[in-house]
DSSP file (Angstrom, degrees, kcal/mol; ACC not computed):
  #  RESIDUE AA STRUCTURE BP1 BP2  ACC     N-H-->O    O-->H-N    N-H-->O    O-->H-N    TCO  KAPPA ALPHA  PHI   PSI    X-CA   Y-CA   Z-CA
    1    1 A X              0   0    0      0, 0.0     2,-0.5     0, 0.0     0, 0.0   0.000 360.0 360.0 360.0 129.8  -57.3   61.6  -11.9
    2    2 A X        -     0   0    0      2,-0.0     2,-0.4     0, 0.0     0, 0.0  -0.872 360.0-147.8-106.9 130.5  -54.2   59.7  -13.0
    3    3 A X        -     0   0    0     -2,-0.5     2,-0.4     0, 0.0     0, 0.0  -0.785   8.6-152.9 -98.1 142.2  -50.7   61.1  -12.3
    4    4 A X        -     0   0    0     -2,-0.4     2,-0.2     2,-0.0    -2,-0.0  -0.866  15.0-126.0-109.6 143.9  -47.8   60.4  -14.7
    5    5 A X        -     0   0    0     -2,-0.4     4,-0.1     1,-0.1     3,-0.0  -0.521  19.1-121.6 -86.9 162.7  -44.2   60.3  -13.6
    6    6 A X  S    S+     0   0    0     -2,-0.2     2,-0.3     2,-0.1    -1,-0.1   0.651  86.2   9.2 -80.8 -15.3  -41.7   62.5  -15.3
    7    7 A X  S    S-     0   0    0      0, 0.0    -2,-0.1     0, 0.0     2,-0.1  -0.940  93.7 -64.5-154.3 175.7  -39.5   59.6  -16.4
    8    8 A X        -     0   0    0     -2,-0.3     2,-0.1     1,-0.1    -2,-0.1  -0.366  56.7-107.9 -68.4 146.4  -39.1   55.9  -16.6
    9    9 A X        -     0   0    0      1,-0.1     2,-0.5    -2,-0.1    -1,-0.1  -0.370  34.5-106.4 -72.5 151.4  -39.1   54.0  -13.4
   10   10 A X        -     0   0    0     -2,-0.1     2,-0.6     1,-0.0    -1,-0.1  -0.663  33.6-154.2 -81.1 126.5  -35.7   52.5  -12.3
   11   11 A X        -     0   0    0     -2,-0.5     2,-0.5    -3,-0.0    -3,-0.0  -0.895   8.4-167.7-106.3 123.8  -35.8   48.8  -12.8
   12   12 A X        -     0   0    0     -2,-0.6     2,-0.3     2,-0.0    -2,-0.0  -0.923  16.1-136.2-111.0 129.1  -33.5   46.6  -10.6
   13   13 A X        -     0   0    0     -2,-0.5     2,-0.7     1,-0.0    -2,-0.0  -0.654  15.3-129.5 -83.2 136.9  -32.9   43.0  -11.5
   14   14 A X        -     0   0    0     -2,-0.3     3,-0.4     1,-0.1     4,-0.3  -0.788  20.9-170.8 -87.3 114.8  -33.0   40.5   -8.6
   15   15 A X     >  +     0   0    0     -2,-0.7     4,-2.3     1,-0.2     5,-0.2   0.480  60.8  95.9 -86.7  -1.5  -29.8   38.5   -9.0
   16   16 A X  H  > S+     0   0    0      1,-0.2     4,-2.5     2,-0.2     5,-0.2   0.927  83.8  48.8 -56.5 -49.5  -30.7   35.9   -6.3
   17   17 A X  H  > S+     0   0    0     -3,-0.4     4,-2.3     1,-0.2    -1,-0.2   0.910 111.5  51.2 -59.9 -37.8  -32.1   33.3   -8.7
   18   18 A X  H  > S+     0   0    0     -4,-0.3     4,-2.0     1,-0.2    -1,-0.2   0.886 111.1  47.3 -65.5 -39.9  -29.0   33.7  -10.9
   19   19 A X  H  X S+     0   0    0     -4,-2.3     4,-2.2     2,-0.2    -1,-0.2   0.885 110.5  52.7 -67.6 -39.4  -26.7   33.1   -8.0
   20   20 A X  H  X S+     0   0    0     -4,-2.5     4,-2.0    -5,-0.2    -2,-0.2   0.917 109.9  47.6 -57.9 -47.0  -28.7   30.1   -6.9
   21   21 A X  H  X S+     0   0    0     -4,-2.3     4,-2.4     1,-0.2    -1,-0.2   0.922 109.4  54.7 -65.3 -42.2  -28.5   28.5  -10.3
   22   22 A X  H  X S+     0   0    0     -4,-2.0     4,-2.3     1,-0.2    -1,-0.2   0.927 109.6  45.9 -58.0 -45.7  -24.7   29.2  -10.4
   23   23 A X  H  X S+     0   0    0     -4,-2.2     4,-2.3     1,-0.2    -1,-0.2   0.854 110.8  54.3 -68.7 -32.2  -24.1   27.4   -7.1
   24   24 A X  H  X S+     0   0    0     -4,-2.0     4,-2.2     2,-0.2    -1,-0.2   0.886 109.2  47.4 -67.5 -37.3  -26.3   24.5   -8.2
   25   25 A X  H  X S+     0   0    0     -4,-2.4     4,-2.6     2,-0.2     5,-0.2   0.923 111.0  50.9 -67.5 -43.1  -24.3   24.1  -11.3
   26   26 A X  H  X S+     0   0    0     -4,-2.3     4,-1.6     1,-0.2    -2,-0.2   0.921 112.4  47.3 -59.6 -44.1  -21.0   24.2   -9.3
   27   27 A X  H  X S+     0   0    0     -4,-2.3     4,-1.6     1,-0.2    -1,-0.2   0.891 110.5  52.9 -61.2 -42.7  -22.4   21.5   -6.9
   28   28 A X  H  X S+     0   0    0     -4,-2.2     4,-1.8     1,-0.2     3,-0.3   0.949 109.9  46.2 -59.0 -50.9  -23.5   19.4   -9.8
   29   29 A X  H  X S+     0   0    0     -4,-2.6     4,-1.8     1,-0.2    -1,-0.2   0.796 106.6  58.9 -68.8 -25.5  -20.2   19.4  -11.5
   30   30 A X  H  < S+     0   0    0     -4,-1.6    -1,-0.2    -5,-0.2    -2,-0.2   0.907 110.3  43.7 -67.0 -38.4  -18.4   18.7   -8.2
   31   31 A X  H  < S+     0   0    0     -4,-1.6    -2,-0.2    -3,-0.3    -1,-0.2   0.813 115.3  48.5 -74.4 -31.5  -20.4   15.4   -7.9
   32   32 A X  H  < S+     0   0    0     -4,-1.8    -2,-0.2    -5,-0.2    -1,-0.2   0.758  86.5 105.1 -83.2 -26.3  -20.0   14.5  -11.6
   33   33 A X  S  < S-     0   0    0     -4,-1.8     2,-0.7    -5,-0.2    -3,-0.0  -0.162  78.7-111.7 -58.5 149.3  -16.3   14.9  -11.8
   34   34 A X        -     0   0    0      1,-0.1     3,-0.5     2,-0.0    -1,-0.1  -0.737  30.1-175.1 -83.1 113.4  -14.0   11.9  -11.9
   35   35 A X    >>  +     0   0    0     -2,-0.7     3,-1.3     1,-0.2     4,-0.6   0.171  50.2 112.9 -97.1  20.6  -12.1   11.8   -8.7
   36   36 A X  G >4 S+     0   0    0      1,-0.3     3,-0.9     2,-0.2    -1,-0.2   0.831  76.4  57.9 -60.7 -29.3   -9.9    8.8   -9.6
   37   37 A X  G >4 S+     0   0    0     -3,-0.5     3,-1.6     1,-0.2    -1,-0.3   0.742  92.4  70.5 -69.3 -23.2   -6.9   11.2   -9.7
   38   38 A X  G <4 S+     0   0    0     -3,-1.3    -1,-0.2     1,-0.3    -2,-0.2   0.770  88.8  62.0 -67.9 -23.8   -7.7   12.1   -6.0
   39   39 A X  G << S+     0   0    0     -3,-0.9     2,-0.3    -4,-0.6    -1,-0.3   0.457  87.0  93.3 -82.3   1.6   -6.6    8.7   -4.9
   40   40 A X    <   -     0   0    0     -3,-1.6     2,-0.4    -4,-0.1    26,-0.0  -0.686  61.8-155.9 -95.1 149.7   -3.1    9.3   -6.1
   41   41 A X    >   -     0   0    0     -2,-0.3     3,-1.8     3,-0.1    -2,-0.1  -0.982  18.4-138.3-127.9 134.9   -0.4   10.7   -3.9
   42   42 A X  T 3  S+     0   0    0     -2,-0.4    -1,-0.1     1,-0.3    -2,-0.0   0.616  99.9  71.2 -69.5 -10.5    2.6   12.6   -5.1
   43   43 A X  T 3  S+     0   0    0      1,-0.1     2,-0.7     2,-0.0    26,-0.3   0.699  85.7  77.4 -74.5 -19.8    4.8   10.7   -2.5
   44   44 A X    <   -     0   0    0     -3,-1.8     2,-0.9    24,-0.1    -3,-0.1  -0.833  66.4-165.8 -95.1 118.3    4.4    7.5   -4.7
   45   45 A X        -     0   0    0     -2,-0.7    69,-3.3    66,-0.0    70,-0.3  -0.857  17.2-143.6-105.6  99.7    6.6    7.6   -7.7
   46   46 A X  B     -A  113   0A   0     -2,-0.9    67,-0.2    67,-0.2    94,-0.1  -0.287  18.2-112.4 -61.9 141.6    5.4    4.9  -10.0
   47   47 A X        -     0   0    0     65,-0.6    94,-2.9    92,-0.3     2,-0.3  -0.413  33.4-119.3 -68.7 151.3    8.0    2.9  -12.0
   48   48 A X  E     +b  141   0B   0     92,-0.2     2,-0.3    -2,-0.1    94,-0.2  -0.739  34.9 177.3 -93.1 146.2    7.8    3.5  -15.8
   49   49 A X  E     -b  142   0B   0     92,-2.9    94,-1.6    -2,-0.3    91,-0.1  -0.997  34.2-150.9-149.3 140.8    7.1    0.7  -18.2
   50   50 A X  S    S+     0   0    0     -2,-0.3    95,-0.1    92,-0.2    92,-0.1   0.613 102.9  55.4 -84.1 -12.7    6.7    0.3  -21.9
   51   51 A X  S    S+     0   0    0      2,-0.1    -1,-0.2    93,-0.1     2,-0.1   0.628  80.9 110.2 -91.8 -15.6    4.4   -2.6  -21.3
   52   52 A X        -     0   0    0     89,-0.2     2,-0.4    91,-0.1    -3,-0.1  -0.394  51.8-160.1 -66.5 136.3    2.0   -0.8  -19.0
   53   53 A X        -     0   0    0     -2,-0.1    87,-0.1    89,-0.0     3,-0.1  -0.929  23.6-105.3-115.0 140.2   -1.4   -0.3  -20.4
   54   54 A X        -     0   0    0     -2,-0.4    87,-0.0     1,-0.1    -1,-0.0  -0.233  51.9 -86.7 -58.4 154.0   -4.0    2.3  -19.2
   55   55 A X        -     0   0    0      1,-0.1     2,-0.6    82,-0.0    -1,-0.1  -0.352  39.7-134.4 -64.1 141.1   -6.9    0.8  -17.3
   56   56 A X        -     0   0    0     -3,-0.1    -1,-0.1     2,-0.0    -3,-0.0  -0.872  61.4 -28.4-100.2 122.0   -9.8   -0.3  -19.5
   57   57 A X  S    S-     0   0    0     -2,-0.6     2,-0.4     2,-0.1    -2,-0.0  -0.046  98.7 -38.4  71.8-173.8  -13.2    0.7  -18.3
   58   58 A X        -     0   0    0      1,-0.0     2,-0.5    -3,-0.0    -2,-0.0  -0.730  54.8-129.9 -91.7 135.6  -14.4    1.5  -14.8
   59   59 A X    >   -     0   0    0     -2,-0.4     3,-0.5    48,-0.0     2,-0.4  -0.713  21.4-131.4 -87.3 128.6  -13.2   -0.7  -12.0
   60   60 A X  T 3  S-     0   0    0     -2,-0.5    47,-1.0     1,-0.2    -1,-0.0  -0.649  80.6  -9.9 -81.9 129.9  -16.0   -2.0   -9.8
   61   61 A X  T 3  S-     0   0    0     -2,-0.4    46,-0.8    45,-0.2    -1,-0.2   0.937  85.3-160.1  52.7  61.7  -15.4   -1.5   -6.0
   62   62 A X  E <   -c  107   0C   0     -3,-0.5     2,-0.5    44,-0.2    46,-0.2  -0.481  13.9-165.4 -78.1 142.3  -11.8   -0.4   -6.2
   63   63 A X  E     -c  108   0C   0     44,-2.6    46,-2.9    -2,-0.2     2,-0.6  -0.978  14.6-151.6-122.6 114.0   -9.6   -0.6   -3.1
   64   64 A X  E     -c  109   0C   0     -2,-0.5     2,-0.5    44,-0.2    12,-0.3  -0.787  14.3-176.7 -97.1 120.4   -6.4    1.4   -3.6
   65   65 A X  E     -c  110   0C   0     44,-3.4    46,-2.8    -2,-0.6     2,-0.7  -0.964   7.7-163.5-111.5 122.8   -3.2    0.4   -1.7
   66   66 A X  E     -cD 111  74C   0      8,-1.6     8,-4.0    -2,-0.5     2,-0.6  -0.913   5.9-155.3-114.6 111.4   -0.2    2.7   -2.2
   67   67 A X  E     -cD 112  73C   0     44,-2.0    46,-2.9    -2,-0.7     6,-0.2  -0.756  13.3-148.0 -90.1 118.1    3.1    1.1   -1.2
   68   68 A X    >   -     0   0    0      4,-3.2     3,-1.5    -2,-0.6   -24,-0.1  -0.342  24.4-109.2 -85.0 166.3    5.6    3.7   -0.3
   69   69 A X  T 3  S+     0   0    0    -26,-0.3    48,-0.2     1,-0.3    -1,-0.1   0.798 116.7  58.3 -65.1 -28.7    9.4    3.5   -0.8
   70   70 A X  T 3  S-     0   0    0      2,-0.1    -1,-0.3    46,-0.1     3,-0.1   0.461 122.2-101.9 -83.4  -1.3   10.0    3.1    2.9
   71   71 A X  S <  S+     0   0    0     -3,-1.5    11,-0.8     1,-0.4     2,-0.2   0.303  82.5 123.2 100.9  -6.1    7.8    0.0    3.2
   72   72 A X  E     - E   0  81C   0      9,-0.2    -4,-3.2    10,-0.1     2,-0.6  -0.500  58.0-129.5 -84.9 158.0    4.7    1.6    4.6
   73   73 A X  E     -DE  67  80C   0      7,-3.6     7,-2.8    -6,-0.2     2,-0.8  -0.933  11.3-144.5-110.3 123.9    1.3    1.3    2.8
   74   74 A X  E     +DE  66  79C   0     -8,-4.0    -8,-1.6    -2,-0.6     2,-0.4  -0.781  36.1 160.8 -83.6 108.6   -0.6    4.6    2.3
   75   75 A X  E >   - E   0  78C   0      3,-3.0     3,-1.8    -2,-0.8   -10,-0.1  -0.983  62.4 -13.0-142.4 126.5   -4.2    3.6    2.8
   76   76 A X  T 3  S-     0   0    0     -2,-0.4    -1,-0.1   -12,-0.3     3,-0.1   0.869 128.6 -53.9  52.7  41.5   -7.2    5.9    3.6
   77   77 A X  T 3  S+     0   0    0      1,-0.2     2,-0.4    -3,-0.0    -1,-0.3   0.451 118.6 103.6  80.8  -2.5   -4.8    8.7    4.4
   78   78 A X  E <   -E   75   0C   0     -3,-1.8    -3,-3.0    -5,-0.0     2,-0.7  -0.883  68.6-129.7-116.4 147.9   -2.8    6.7    7.0
   79   79 A X  E     -E   74   0C   0     -2,-0.4     2,-0.4    -5,-0.2    -5,-0.2  -0.869  33.9-179.0 -95.0 117.0    0.6    5.1    6.7
   80   80 A X  E     -E   73   0C   0     -7,-2.8    -7,-3.6    -2,-0.7     5,-0.1  -0.944  32.0-109.5-119.9 137.4    0.4    1.5    7.9
   81   81 A X  E >   -E   72   0C   0     -2,-0.4     3,-1.7    -9,-0.2     4,-0.4  -0.333  34.5-114.9 -61.2 149.1    3.2   -1.1    8.1
   82   82 A X  G >  S+     0   0    0    -11,-0.8     3,-1.4     1,-0.3     4,-0.2   0.892 114.6  52.5 -55.0 -45.2    2.8   -3.8    5.4
   83   83 A X  G 3  S+     0   0    0      1,-0.3    -1,-0.3     2,-0.1     3,-0.2   0.584 108.4  51.5 -70.5  -8.6    2.2   -6.6    8.0
   84   84 A X  G X> S+     0   0    0     -3,-1.7     3,-0.8     1,-0.1     4,-0.5   0.348  81.0  92.7-106.1   3.4   -0.5   -4.6    9.7
   85   85 A X  H <>  +     0   0    0     -3,-1.4     4,-2.3    -4,-0.4     5,-0.2   0.651  65.4  81.3 -70.8 -17.0   -2.6   -3.8    6.6
   86   86 A X  H 3> S+     0   0    0     -4,-0.2     4,-2.4     1,-0.2    -1,-0.2   0.872  87.2  54.9 -58.0 -39.7   -4.8   -7.0    7.2
   87   87 A X  H <> S+     0   0    0     -3,-0.8     4,-1.9     1,-0.2    -1,-0.2   0.909 109.7  45.6 -64.9 -41.9   -7.0   -5.2    9.8
   88   88 A X  H  X S+     0   0    0     -4,-0.5     4,-1.9     1,-0.2    -1,-0.2   0.915 114.0  48.9 -67.1 -42.2   -7.9   -2.4    7.4
   89   89 A X  H  X S+     0   0    0     -4,-2.3     4,-2.5     2,-0.2    -2,-0.2   0.845 107.3  56.2 -68.5 -31.3   -8.5   -4.8    4.6
   90   90 A X  H  X S+     0   0    0     -4,-2.4     4,-2.8    -5,-0.2    -1,-0.2   0.932 107.1  49.2 -61.8 -44.8  -10.7   -6.9    6.9
   91   91 A X  H  X S+     0   0    0     -4,-1.9     4,-1.8     2,-0.2    -2,-0.2   0.890 111.3  49.4 -61.4 -40.5  -12.8   -3.9    7.6
   92   92 A X  H  X S+     0   0    0     -4,-1.9     4,-2.0     2,-0.2    -2,-0.2   0.887 110.7  50.0 -61.8 -41.0  -13.1   -3.2    3.8
   93   93 A X  H  X S+     0   0    0     -4,-2.5     4,-2.7     2,-0.2    -2,-0.2   0.916 109.0  52.3 -63.9 -43.1  -14.1   -6.8    3.2
   94   94 A X  H  X S+     0   0    0     -4,-2.8     4,-2.5     1,-0.2    -2,-0.2   0.879 108.3  50.7 -60.1 -39.0  -16.8   -6.5    6.0
   95   95 A X  H  X S+     0   0    0     -4,-1.8     4,-1.5     2,-0.2    -1,-0.2   0.928 111.3  48.3 -67.2 -44.1  -18.2   -3.4    4.3
   96   96 A X  H  <>S+     0   0    0     -4,-2.0     5,-1.9     2,-0.2    -2,-0.2   0.923 113.4  46.7 -60.5 -47.1  -18.4   -5.2    0.9
   97   97 A X  H ><5S+     0   0    0     -4,-2.7     3,-2.0     1,-0.2    -1,-0.2   0.905 108.5  56.0 -63.5 -42.6  -20.0   -8.2    2.4
   98   98 A X  H 3<5S+     0   0    0     -4,-2.5    -1,-0.2     1,-0.3    -2,-0.2   0.800 103.4  55.2 -63.1 -29.4  -22.5   -6.1    4.3
   99   99 A X  T 3<5S-     0   0    0     -4,-1.5    -1,-0.3    -3,-0.2    -2,-0.2   0.181 121.7-107.8 -91.0  22.5  -23.6   -4.4    1.1
  100  100 A X  T < 5S+     0   0    0     -3,-2.0     2,-0.3     1,-0.2    -3,-0.2   0.851  77.9 128.7  61.4  38.3  -24.4   -7.9   -0.4
  101  101 A X      < -     0   0    0     -5,-1.9     2,-0.5    -6,-0.1    -1,-0.2  -0.838  61.3-113.0-120.0 161.1  -21.4   -7.9   -2.7
  102  102 A X    >>  -     0   0    0     -2,-0.3     3,-1.5     1,-0.1     4,-0.6  -0.821  10.5-148.0 -95.2 124.6  -18.7  -10.4   -3.3
  103  103 A X  T 34 S+     0   0    0     -2,-0.5    31,-0.5     1,-0.3     3,-0.5   0.737  97.4  68.8 -63.1 -19.6  -15.1   -9.5   -2.3
  104  104 A X  T 34 S+     0   0    0      1,-0.2    30,-0.3    29,-0.2    -1,-0.3   0.807  98.6  51.1 -67.0 -29.0  -13.9  -11.7   -5.1
  105  105 A X  T <4 S+     0   0    0     -3,-1.5    -1,-0.2    29,-0.1    -2,-0.2   0.680  88.4  98.3 -83.2 -19.6  -15.3   -9.1   -7.5
  106  106 A X  S  < S-     0   0    0     -4,-0.6    29,-0.8    -3,-0.5     2,-0.5  -0.423  70.8-134.6 -69.5 145.1  -13.6   -6.1   -5.8
  107  107 A X  E     -cf  62 135C   0    -47,-1.0   -44,-2.6   -46,-0.8     2,-0.7  -0.900   7.7-150.4-106.0 125.7  -10.4   -4.9   -7.5
  108  108 A X  E     -cf  63 136C   0     27,-2.8    29,-2.1    -2,-0.5     2,-0.7  -0.836  11.8-155.1 -91.8 113.6   -7.4   -4.1   -5.4
  109  109 A X  E     -cf  64 137C   0    -46,-2.9   -44,-3.4    -2,-0.7     2,-0.7  -0.806   5.6-161.3 -96.1 119.7   -5.3   -1.5   -7.1
  110  110 A X  E     -cf  65 138C   0     27,-2.8    29,-2.1    -2,-0.7     2,-0.7  -0.885  10.0-177.3-102.5 111.4   -1.7   -1.6   -6.0
  111  111 A X  E     -cf  66 139C   0    -46,-2.8   -44,-2.0    -2,-0.7     2,-0.4  -0.912  14.6-176.3-106.7 102.5    0.3    1.6   -6.7
  112  112 A X  E     -c   67   0C   0     -2,-0.7   -65,-0.6    27,-0.5   -44,-0.2  -0.854  27.9-116.2-106.8 136.2    3.8    0.7   -5.6
  113  113 A X  B >   -A   46   0A   0    -46,-2.9     3,-1.6    -2,-0.4   -67,-0.2  -0.351  26.9-119.9 -60.4 147.1    6.6    3.3   -5.6
  114  114 A X  T 3  S+     0   0    0    -69,-3.3    -1,-0.1     1,-0.3   -68,-0.1   0.699 114.4  51.8 -67.3 -17.6    9.4    2.3   -8.0
  115  115 A X  T 3  S+     0   0    0    -70,-0.3    -1,-0.3     2,-0.1   -47,-0.1   0.436  86.5 115.1 -97.5   1.7   11.9    2.2   -5.1
  116  116 A X  S <  S-     0   0    0     -3,-1.6     2,-0.3   -49,-0.2   -47,-0.1  -0.303  78.4 -98.9 -68.1 154.0    9.6   -0.1   -3.0
  117  117 A X    >>  -     0   0    0    -48,-0.2     4,-1.4     1,-0.1     3,-0.9  -0.603  23.3-140.4 -76.6 128.9   10.8   -3.6   -2.2
  118  118 A X  H 3> S+     0   0    0     -2,-0.3     4,-2.2     1,-0.3     5,-0.2   0.825 102.4  61.4 -63.5 -31.6    9.2   -6.1   -4.5
  119  119 A X  H 3> S+     0   0    0      1,-0.2     4,-2.1     2,-0.2    -1,-0.3   0.844 100.4  54.0 -63.7 -31.8    8.7   -8.5   -1.6
  120  120 A X  H <> S+     0   0    0     -3,-0.9     4,-2.3     2,-0.2    -1,-0.2   0.901 106.6  52.3 -68.7 -39.4    6.5   -5.9    0.1
  121  121 A X  H  X S+     0   0    0     -4,-1.4     4,-2.1     1,-0.2    -2,-0.2   0.940 110.6  47.0 -58.7 -47.9    4.4   -5.8   -3.0
  122  122 A X  H  X S+     0   0    0     -4,-2.2     4,-2.5     1,-0.2    -1,-0.2   0.869 110.0  53.7 -61.6 -37.6    4.0   -9.6   -2.9
  123  123 A X  H  X S+     0   0    0     -4,-2.1     4,-2.6     2,-0.2     5,-0.2   0.911 107.2  50.7 -64.7 -42.2    3.2   -9.5    0.8
  124  124 A X  H  X S+     0   0    0     -4,-2.3     4,-1.9     2,-0.2    -2,-0.2   0.917 112.6  46.9 -59.5 -43.6    0.4   -6.9    0.2
  125  125 A X  H  X S+     0   0    0     -4,-2.1     4,-2.4     2,-0.2    -2,-0.2   0.907 111.7  51.8 -64.2 -44.1   -1.1   -9.2   -2.5
  126  126 A X  H  X S+     0   0    0     -4,-2.5     4,-2.4     1,-0.2    -2,-0.2   0.927 108.9  48.5 -62.3 -44.3   -0.8  -12.2   -0.3
  127  127 A X  H  X S+     0   0    0     -4,-2.6     4,-1.2     1,-0.2    -1,-0.2   0.914 111.7  51.4 -63.4 -41.3   -2.6  -10.6    2.6
  128  128 A X  H  <>S+     0   0    0     -4,-1.9     5,-2.4    -5,-0.2     3,-0.2   0.884 109.9  48.8 -62.6 -39.1   -5.4   -9.5    0.2
  129  129 A X  H ><5S+     0   0    0     -4,-2.4     3,-1.3     1,-0.2    -2,-0.2   0.865 104.9  58.0 -69.2 -36.0   -5.7  -13.1   -1.1
  130  130 A X  H 3<5S+     0   0    0     -4,-2.4    -1,-0.2     1,-0.3    -2,-0.2   0.811 106.8  50.7 -60.8 -30.0   -5.9  -14.5    2.4
  131  131 A X  T 3<5S-     0   0    0     -4,-1.2    -1,-0.3    -3,-0.2    -2,-0.2   0.389 127.7 -98.0 -91.4   1.2   -8.9  -12.2    2.9
  132  132 A X  T < 5S+     0   0    0     -3,-1.3     2,-0.3     1,-0.3    -3,-0.2   0.504  75.4 139.6  99.3   7.5  -10.6  -13.4   -0.3
  133  133 A X      < +     0   0    0     -5,-2.4    -1,-0.3    -6,-0.2   -29,-0.2  -0.674  17.0 168.1 -83.8 138.5   -9.7  -10.7   -2.8
  134  134 A X        +     0   0    0    -31,-0.5     2,-0.5   -28,-0.4    -1,-0.1   0.593  48.6  78.3-127.9 -19.5   -8.9  -12.1   -6.2
  135  135 A X  E     +f  107   0C   0    -29,-0.8   -27,-2.8   -31,-0.3     2,-0.3  -0.853  55.4 175.9-101.9 126.2   -8.7   -9.2   -8.7
  136  136 A X  E     -f  108   0C   0     -2,-0.5     2,-0.4   -29,-0.2   -27,-0.2  -0.916  18.5-165.7-128.9 153.4   -5.6   -7.0   -8.7
  137  137 A X  E     -f  109   0C   0    -29,-2.1   -27,-2.8    -2,-0.3     2,-0.4  -0.959  10.5-157.7-136.3 115.8   -4.4   -4.1  -10.8
  138  138 A X  E     -f  110   0C   0     -2,-0.4     2,-0.3   -29,-0.2   -27,-0.2  -0.825  15.8-143.2 -96.4 135.3   -0.8   -3.1  -10.6
  139  139 A X  E     +f  111   0C   0    -29,-2.1   -27,-0.5    -2,-0.4   -92,-0.3  -0.770  27.5 157.2-102.1 142.4   -0.1    0.5  -11.6
  140  140 A X        -     0   0    0     -2,-0.3     2,-0.3   -94,-0.1   -92,-0.2  -0.963  45.6 -96.3-150.6 158.8    2.9    1.8  -13.5
  141  141 A X  E     -b   48   0B   0    -94,-2.9   -92,-2.9    -2,-0.3     2,-0.6  -0.641  36.1-132.8 -77.2 132.7    3.7    4.9  -15.7
  142  142 A X  E     -b   49   0B   0     -2,-0.3     2,-0.5   -94,-0.2   -92,-0.2  -0.807  26.4-178.7 -89.4 122.0    3.4    4.1  -19.4
  143  143 A X        -     0   0    0    -94,-1.6   -91,-0.1    -2,-0.6    -2,-0.0  -0.902  12.8-153.9-119.6  99.1    6.4    5.5  -21.2
  144  144 A X              0   0    0     -2,-0.5   -93,-0.1     1,-0.1   -94,-0.0  -0.297 360.0 360.0 -71.0 161.1    6.2    4.9  -24.9
  145  145 A X              0   0    0    -95,-0.1    -1,-0.1     0, 0.0   -95,-0.0   0.510 360.0 360.0 -53.5 360.0    9.5    4.7  -26.9
C-alpha cells in the first residue's frame, strides 16, 4: 500500500555551492587586478609636465622609490633618509640575483614629489647606479594643454 501526501513537498535549495563559487570569484579577481596603483602614496605630489608620457607596456621587476618633499624616501612602507637607501636597495639587488635575474634589467621607478630637491633625486639615481641598476623611469603627471 502506497501513501500519498496531501500536497507538494517543500523543496529547499542548498545555497552553500553558490556561496563557495561567489567567494572563489572574488578571490580570483583580487589576484588578477592590477595593483600598480597600490604602490602610489597620496603624500607624494608628482610634478605636472606636458612632456610626460604614460608608461609603455609592463615594467619587468619594478623597484619603486618615492621621494618625499622633506627629503625622505618612502620605500616598502618606511621613510628612509636618502643617504641610507643603499642598504634597502642592496637587499633588493640580492633578491634579484638570488632569483637568477640581472639587476641591470630591473627598472627603478622614481616618483619624486614636485617639491623635492632635485639633488636628492640625482642622489637616489646615483646610489642605484652604484649597485648596478641601469634602467630608470621618472614619474610625473601628464597635463595636456
